[in-house]
N, C-alpha and C positions, 0 to 999 in steps of 0.2 A: 660273319660278324664275330663268331667266337674266336677266330684267328686274331682279330684286332685286339680284343680284350686280353688274350693270352700274351701277345707280344708286348703290349703296354705294361702288363704286370711284370714281365721278365726284363724289360729294358732298364738298364742302370745308367744313370748320367755320369757315373764315375769313369766309365770306359767309353769316351765320346766317339772314337773311330768306329768301334763295334756297334755302338748305338746308332750312329748314322747309317751304317750298312744295314742294320736290322730295320730301321725305319724305311729305307729305300725298298727293302724286300716287302715290307708291309704295303707300301704304295703299289708295288707290282701286283700283290694279291688283290688289293682293292680294284685295280684296273681289270684284272681277270674276272673277279666276281661281277663287276659291272657289265663286262662284255658277255658273260654267261647269263645275265638277266637276274642275278641273285640280289642285287641292290639297285635302287632307283638312282638316276643320274644326280639328283640333288644331294642325296646322302653321300654318294661316291665323291662328288665334288667337294663337299664340306670336309670329309675325312682327308682328302688329298691336300686341301688348303691348310688344314691344321698340321698335317705332317710336314708340309713344306716350311711352315713357320717354325716348327720345332727344330727341323734340320738346320735352317738358317741361324737360329739362335745358338744351337750347339756349335756350329762352325764359327760363328762370331765370337763365342766365348773361348773357343780353342785358339783363335787367332789373336785374341787380346792377351793371352798369356805370354 
């Protein structure tokens, strides 16, 4: 869980490509934590959905430019 907070604090929306890559890395970590039993399914799913939404919005914003 500390990984999630650290990444979210370091993520900058001004660098969208790097941000998207970082968010995808965060999704991978969430999946690994879930598989290791460190976080419950509901929490992992909620985090994953939130990250998917953020990635979608960043890509949409980048394509609108």
